[in-house]
C-alpha positions as CSV (number, residue, x, y, z in Angstrom):
1,X,-8.2,4.4,3.5
2,X,-4.5,4.2,3.5
3,X,-1.8,1.8,4.9
4,X,1.2,3.8,4.0
5,X,4.1,3.1,6.6
6,X,6.7,5.3,4.8
7,X,4.2,7.5,2.5
8,X,4.6,6.3,-0.8
9,X,1.1,4.8,-1.1
10,X,-0.5,7.9,0.4
11,X,1.3,9.8,-2.3
12,X,-0.7,7.8,-4.9
13,X,-3.8,7.8,-3.1
14,X,-3.7,11.6,-2.5
15,X,-3.3,12.1,-6.3
16,X,-6.2,9.9,-7.1
17,X,-8.4,11.2,-4.4
18,X,-7.8,14.9,-5.5
19,X,-9.3,14.1,-8.9
20,X,-12.0,11.9,-7.5
21,X,-13.1,14.4,-4.8
22,X,-12.7,11.9,-1.9
23,X,-11.5,14.5,0.9
24,X,-11.7,12.4,4.2
25,X,-8.6,10.2,4.8
26,X,-8.5,7.5,7.2
27,X,-5.3,6.1,8.3
28,X,-5.1,2.4,8.7
29,X,-1.6,2.0,9.7
30,X,-2.0,3.1,13.3
31,X,-1.3,0.4,16.2
32,X,-4.1,-0.2,18.6
33,X,-6.9,1.7,16.8
34,X,-10.4,0.5,16.7
35,X,-10.8,0.0,12.9
36,X,-14.0,-2.0,13.4
37,X,-15.9,1.4,14.1
38,X,-15.8,2.1,10.2
39,X,-19.0,1.4,8.5
40,X,-19.8,2.3,4.9
41,X,-23.3,2.5,3.0
42,X,-24.5,2.7,-0.5
43,X,-23.3,6.0,-2.2
44,X,-20.0,6.0,-0.2
45,X,-16.8,5.7,-2.5
46,X,-13.7,4.6,-0.9
47,X,-10.1,4.4,-2.0
48,X,-8.3,1.6,-0.3
49,X,-4.6,1.5,-0.6
50,X,-1.5,-0.5,0.7
51,X,1.8,-1.4,-0.4
52,X,3.1,-4.7,-2.0
53,X,5.7,-6.5,0.1
54,X,7.0,-9.5,-1.7
55,X,3.8,-9.8,-4.1
56,X,1.3,-9.8,-1.2
57,X,-0.3,-7.1,1.2
58,X,1.2,-6.9,4.5
59,X,-0.6,-9.1,6.9
60,X,-1.2,-6.3,9.4
61,X,-2.9,-4.1,6.6
62,X,-5.2,-6.9,5.6
63,X,-6.1,-7.5,9.2
64,X,-6.9,-3.6,9.9
65,X,-8.8,-3.2,6.4
66,X,-11.0,-6.4,7.3
67,X,-12.6,-5.1,10.4
68,X,-14.4,-2.6,8.5
69,X,-17.7,-3.6,7.1
70,X,-19.6,-2.1,4.0
71,X,-23.1,-2.4,2.4
72,X,-22.3,-2.3,-1.1
73,X,-20.2,1.0,-1.0
74,X,-18.2,1.4,-4.0
75,X,-14.4,0.7,-3.7
76,X,-11.4,1.4,-5.6
77,X,-8.4,-0.8,-4.5
78,X,-4.8,0.7,-5.0
79,X,-1.4,-1.2,-4.6
80,X,1.9,0.6,-4.6
81,X,5.0,-1.4,-5.6
82,X,8.7,-0.6,-5.8
83,X,9.3,-1.0,-9.5
84,X,9.4,-4.9,-9.2
85,X,6.1,-6.7,-9.5
86,X,2.9,-6.6,-7.6
87,X,1.9,-10.2,-8.3
88,X,-1.0,-11.4,-6.2
89,X,-1.2,-8.1,-4.0
90,X,-3.9,-6.4,-6.1
91,X,-6.1,-9.6,-6.3
92,X,-5.6,-10.1,-2.7
93,X,-6.6,-6.5,-1.7
94,X,-9.7,-6.7,-3.9
95,X,-11.0,-10.1,-2.5
96,X,-10.4,-8.8,1.2
97,X,-12.4,-5.9,0.6
98,X,-15.3,-7.8,-1.2
99,X,-15.3,-9.9,1.7
100,X,-16.2,-6.9,3.8
101,X,-19.0,-6.0,1.7
102,X,-17.6,-3.3,-0.7
103,X,-18.5,-3.4,-4.5
104,X,-14.8,-2.9,-6.0
105,X,-15.3,-1.2,-9.4
106,X,-11.6,-0.7,-10.2
107,X,-8.1,-1.7,-9.2
108,X,-4.8,0.4,-9.6
109,X,-1.3,-0.7,-9.3
110,X,1.1,2.1,-9.2
111,X,4.9,2.5,-8.7
112,X,6.3,4.2,-5.5
113,X,9.7,4.5,-4.3
114,X,10.9,1.1,-2.8
115,X,10.7,1.4,0.9
116,X,14.0,-0.2,1.7
117,X,16.1,0.0,-1.5
118,X,15.2,3.6,-2.2
119,X,17.1,3.5,-5.6
120,X,14.4,1.6,-7.2
121,X,11.5,3.5,-8.2
122,X,13.6,6.6,-6.7
123,X,11.3,9.8,-7.1
124,X,8.0,7.9,-7.9
125,X,5.4,9.0,-8.4
126,X,7.0,11.7,-10.7
127,X,5.2,14.1,-13.0
128,X,4.6,11.4,-15.5
129,X,3.0,9.0,-12.9
130,X,0.9,12.0,-11.6
131,X,-0.7,12.6,-15.4
132,X,-1.4,8.9,-15.7
133,X,-3.0,8.6,-12.1
134,X,-5.0,11.7,-12.8
135,X,-6.3,10.3,-16.2
136,X,-7.1,7.0,-14.3
137,X,-9.1,8.8,-11.7
138,X,-11.0,10.8,-14.4
139,X,-12.0,7.4,-16.0
140,X,-12.9,5.9,-12.5
141,X,-15.0,9.1,-11.9
142,X,-16.9,8.4,-15.2
143,X,-17.5,5.0,-14.1
144,X,-18.7,5.8,-10.8
145,X,-21.8,7.8,-12.5
146,X,-22.7,4.6,-14.5
147,X,-23.4,1.8,-11.7
148,X,-25.5,0.0,-14.5
149,X,-22.5,-0.6,-16.4
150,X,-20.5,-2.2,-13.3
151,X,-19.6,-6.0,-13.6
152,X,-17.2,-8.6,-12.7
153,X,-13.8,-7.7,-14.1
154,X,-10.4,-9.3,-14.4
155,X,-7.6,-8.4,-11.9
156,X,-4.2,-10.3,-12.2
157,X,-3.0,-12.7,-9.3
158,X,-3.3,-16.3,-8.5
159,X,-5.2,-18.1,-5.5
160,X,-4.0,-19.4,-3.4
161,X,-1.7,-16.7,-3.1
162,X,2.0,-17.0,-3.0
163,X,3.5,-17.7,0.5
164,X,3.8,-14.5,2.3
165,X,7.4,-13.4,3.1
166,X,8.9,-10.2,4.0
167,X,12.5,-9.0,3.2
168,X,14.4,-10.4,6.5
169,X,15.6,-6.8,7.5
170,X,14.7,-5.7,11.0
171,X,15.8,-2.3,11.6
172,X,18.5,-1.9,14.3
173,X,19.1,1.0,16.8
174,X,22.5,2.8,17.4
175,X,23.7,4.7,20.3
176,X,22.2,7.9,19.1
177,X,18.7,6.7,20.2
178,X,17.2,9.0,22.9
179,X,14.4,6.6,23.7
180,X,11.7,9.1,22.5
181,X,9.3,6.5,21.9
182,X,8.0,7.9,18.4
183,X,8.7,4.8,16.6
184,X,7.1,2.7,19.2
185,X,3.9,4.8,19.1
186,X,3.7,4.5,15.4
187,X,5.0,1.1,14.5
188,X,1.9,-0.6,12.6
189,X,2.8,-4.0,13.8
190,X,3.4,-3.0,17.3
191,X,7.1,-4.7,17.3
192,X,8.8,-1.9,19.3
193,X,8.2,-2.0,22.8
194,X,6.8,1.3,24.4
195,X,8.8,0.7,27.6
196,X,12.2,-0.2,25.4
197,X,12.0,1.6,22.1
198,X,15.6,0.7,21.3
199,X,14.6,-2.8,20.8
200,X,12.6,-4.5,18.2
201,X,10.6,-7.7,18.1
202,X,12.1,-9.7,15.0
203,X,8.9,-11.9,15.0
204,X,6.5,-9.1,14.7
205,X,8.4,-6.6,12.7
206,X,7.2,-6.5,9.0
207,X,10.1,-4.5,7.7
208,X,8.0,-1.6,6.6
209,X,10.6,0.9,7.5
210,X,8.3,3.3,9.1
211,X,10.7,3.6,12.3
212,X,13.6,4.4,10.0
213,X,11.7,7.1,8.2
214,X,10.4,8.8,11.2
215,X,13.2,8.7,13.8
216,X,14.2,12.3,14.7
217,X,17.9,11.0,15.7
218,X,18.1,9.0,12.6
219,X,19.0,6.4,15.0
220,X,17.3,3.4,13.3
221,X,19.0,1.6,10.1
222,X,19.1,-1.8,8.5
223,X,22.1,-3.9,8.2
224,X,24.2,-2.3,5.4
225,X,25.7,-5.6,3.9
226,X,22.3,-7.1,4.0
227,X,20.8,-4.1,2.3
228,X,23.6,-4.3,-0.5
229,X,23.2,-8.0,-0.9
230,X,19.3,-7.6,-1.3
231,X,19.8,-4.6,-3.7
232,X,22.0,-6.8,-5.9
233,X,19.5,-9.6,-6.0
234,X,16.9,-7.4,-7.0
235,X,18.9,-5.2,-9.6
236,X,17.7,-7.2,-12.7
237,X,14.1,-7.4,-11.6
238,X,13.8,-3.6,-10.6
239,X,15.7,-2.4,-13.7
240,X,13.8,-0.4,-16.2
241,X,10.6,1.9,-15.8
242,X,7.7,-0.2,-14.8
243,X,4.2,1.3,-15.6
244,X,1.0,1.9,-13.7
245,X,-1.8,-0.1,-14.5
246,X,-5.6,0.2,-14.1
247,X,-8.5,-2.5,-14.3
248,X,-12.1,-1.4,-14.7
249,X,-15.3,-3.3,-13.9
250,X,-16.8,-2.1,-17.2
251,X,-14.5,-4.0,-19.4
252,X,-11.9,-6.5,-19.3
253,X,-9.3,-4.1,-20.5
254,X,-5.9,-4.3,-18.9
255,X,-3.0,-1.7,-18.8
256,X,-3.3,2.3,-19.0
257,X,-5.9,3.5,-21.5
258,X,-5.4,6.2,-24.4
259,X,-7.5,9.4,-23.4
């Protein structure tokens, strides 16, 4: 179950899913879809993943995920973050899925390339990340075979959650736009009018950058001066290599375990 506007979260989920053997993919980033149709039962195992935006899960992702219902289906919640921090996002996603009836047994925070300032976390998940994530998945798989060992466990974050803010960068369209409508049809927040795809509703835009990534004419971009300023502001916080972390319901352990 992925909300992955630019593909970073999906890459992480794909690595985990390959090791866990969860083959069916459900895309929760499509506008107008009836997500309430999804129901999960005991014995089902769900990977649920979303990116961290400013320390929180995007409101659109939470809205879509929480339309589902589960009857004690096992869930592993996954948050991707752009080499800064994931703050309250992992706890928020866990609590949201538990509110739908899932039994969350593990939580993973993993680094992906920043969706706006791509120099941060560039190329991640890389080969080292893949090794880490596969090892984590093997630990989760072993845990799935021992439901009697599942118990409450620690996930970092604070409630009430920090105030939700996105980076105030609304993509703009230049004259190369051909009004094909691809961006409008795939905007998770429905912020691009189908009848005027060169426009963007700044009040609805979540700055996910899907429209920038998928535009066949490369006609969408963010203001370069604003992008430079934001990059400089985050340079210290995003410096160095941040690590992937996992939290399991069988212990109070925090971090990546030795194998």
